[in-house]
Backbone as numpy.savetxt, mean C-alpha at the origin, in Angstrom:
# Nx Ny Nz CAx CAy CAz Cx Cy Cz
4.49 11.60 -11.25 3.67 12.78 -11.25 4.54 14.04 -11.25
5.53 14.09 -10.41 6.45 15.21 -10.41 7.82 14.72 -10.01
8.83 15.49 -10.38 10.18 15.09 -10.08 10.74 15.80 -8.87
11.95 15.47 -8.52 12.62 16.11 -7.40 12.90 15.14 -6.28
13.41 15.67 -5.21 13.74 14.86 -4.05 12.46 14.32 -3.41
12.45 13.05 -2.98 11.25 12.52 -2.32 10.85 13.33 -1.08
11.82 13.87 -0.38 11.50 14.67 0.81 10.79 15.96 0.41
11.28 16.63 -0.63 10.64 17.86 -1.07 9.26 17.60 -1.64
9.11 16.50 -2.36 7.79 16.15 -2.89 6.83 15.90 -1.74
7.27 15.20 -0.72 6.40 14.89 0.42 5.95 16.18 1.11
6.82 17.17 1.20 6.47 18.43 1.85 5.45 19.21 1.03
5.48 19.09 -0.29 4.57 19.85 -1.15 3.23 19.16 -1.35
3.14 17.87 -1.08 1.92 17.14 -1.41 0.77 17.53 -0.50
-0.41 17.52 -1.08 -1.64 17.75 -0.34 -2.55 16.56 -0.59
-3.67 16.49 0.11 -4.59 15.37 -0.08 -5.16 15.31 -1.50
-5.53 16.43 -2.14 -5.99 16.33 -3.53 -4.92 15.79 -4.47
-3.65 16.15 -4.21 -2.57 15.62 -5.04 -2.42 14.12 -4.84
-2.56 13.67 -3.60 -2.47 12.24 -3.32 -3.62 11.50 -3.99
-4.82 12.07 -3.95 -5.97 11.44 -4.60 -5.75 11.34 -6.11
-5.19 12.39 -6.70 -4.92 12.36 -8.14 -3.87 11.30 -8.47
-2.85 11.19 -7.63 -1.82 10.19 -7.88 -2.39 8.78 -7.74
-3.24 8.55 -6.76 -3.85 7.22 -6.58 -4.75 6.87 -7.76
-5.47 7.88 -8.30 -6.28 7.63 -9.50 -5.38 7.26 -10.67
-4.24 7.94 -10.81 -3.30 7.63 -11.89 -2.79 6.21 -11.75
-2.38 5.83 -10.51 -1.89 4.47 -10.30 -2.97 3.44 -10.60
-4.21 3.77 -10.28 -5.31 2.84 -10.55 -5.60 2.69 -12.04
-5.47 3.80 -12.79 -5.75 3.78 -14.22 -4.60 3.21 -15.05
-3.39 3.28 -14.54 -2.21 2.83 -15.27 -1.54 1.70 -14.49
-1.80 0.46 -14.87 -1.21 -0.66 -14.13 0.31 -0.70 -14.26
0.93 -1.35 -13.29 2.39 -1.49 -13.32 2.80 -2.40 -14.47
4.04 -2.28 -14.88 4.55 -3.07 -15.99 4.49 -4.55 -15.68
4.74 -4.92 -14.42 4.67 -6.35 -14.04 3.25 -6.88 -14.19
2.24 -6.06 -13.91 0.86 -6.50 -14.09 0.51 -6.65 -15.56
1.02 -5.74 -16.39 0.78 -5.83 -17.83 1.43 -7.09 -18.39
2.68 -7.36 -17.98 3.38 -8.56 -18.47 2.68 -9.83 -18.00
2.20 -9.85 -16.75 1.52 -11.04 -16.24 0.24 -11.31 -17.01
-0.50 -10.26 -17.36 -1.73 -10.49 -18.12 -1.41 -10.88 -19.56
-0.34 -10.34 -20.13 0.02 -10.67 -21.51 0.48 -12.12 -21.62
1.31 -12.56 -20.69 1.82 -13.93 -20.73 0.94 -14.91 -19.97
-0.21 -14.43 -19.47 -1.19 -15.27 -18.76 -0.56 -15.99 -17.57
0.21 -15.25 -16.79 0.82 -15.78 -15.58 -0.20 -15.67 -14.46
-0.52 -16.76 -13.77 -1.52 -16.68 -12.71 -1.02 -15.84 -11.54
-1.98 -15.19 -10.88 -1.66 -14.36 -9.72 -1.23 -15.24 -8.56
-0.13 -14.88 -7.91 0.37 -15.66 -6.77 -0.31 -15.17 -5.50
-0.93 -16.08 -4.79 -1.58 -15.76 -3.54 -0.74 -16.31 -2.40
-0.38 -15.46 -1.48 0.37 -15.89 -0.30 -0.55 -15.75 0.90
-0.93 -16.87 1.51 -1.83 -16.77 2.66 -1.11 -16.11 3.83
-1.86 -15.42 4.68 -1.22 -14.79 5.82 -0.64 -15.80 6.78
0.43 -15.41 7.42 1.10 -16.29 8.38 0.19 -16.51 9.59
0.17 -17.72 10.13 -0.69 -18.04 11.26 -0.29 -17.25 12.50
0.97 -16.90 12.64 1.40 -16.15 13.81 0.94 -14.70 13.75
0.57 -14.20 12.57 0.11 -12.83 12.43 -1.36 -12.66 12.81
-2.06 -13.75 13.02 -3.49 -13.67 13.27 -3.82 -13.12 14.65
-3.06 -13.47 15.67 -3.34 -13.04 17.03 -2.13 -12.31 17.60
-2.36 -11.27 18.37 -1.21 -10.61 19.01 -0.59 -11.51 20.06
0.68 -11.28 20.34 1.38 -12.11 21.31 0.77 -11.96 22.70
0.33 -10.74 23.03 -0.30 -10.48 24.33 -1.64 -9.81 24.07
-2.68 -10.25 24.73 -3.98 -9.60 24.51 -3.94 -8.15 25.00
-4.66 -7.30 24.30 -4.67 -5.88 24.65 -5.46 -5.66 25.93
-4.92 -4.87 26.83 -5.59 -4.59 28.10 -6.21 -3.20 28.03
-7.52 -3.16 27.90 -8.22 -1.90 27.77 -8.19 -1.09 29.07
-8.08 -1.78 30.20 -8.04 -1.07 31.48 -6.78 -0.22 31.64
-5.73 -0.56 30.91 -4.48 0.19 31.02 -4.64 1.61 30.45
-5.64 1.82 29.57 -5.84 3.14 29.01 -6.40 4.12 30.04
-7.13 3.63 31.02 -7.74 4.49 32.03 -6.74 4.98 33.05
-5.59 4.35 33.14 -4.64 4.70 34.19 -3.76 5.86 33.79
């Protein structure tokens, strides 16, 4: 969308600019997606890891009141 340092771009961006960029990304697929559809490569699905399903320690809501 625009050139320059990523830090400077981040400082200049506003929400409408982000929305426009997301629309552009949605309308223009990545080259890897174009190649996969052209060569009929099936989409790879990676199931989520079982350890990611539950937190290691349950969240204690009472701790927020203290």
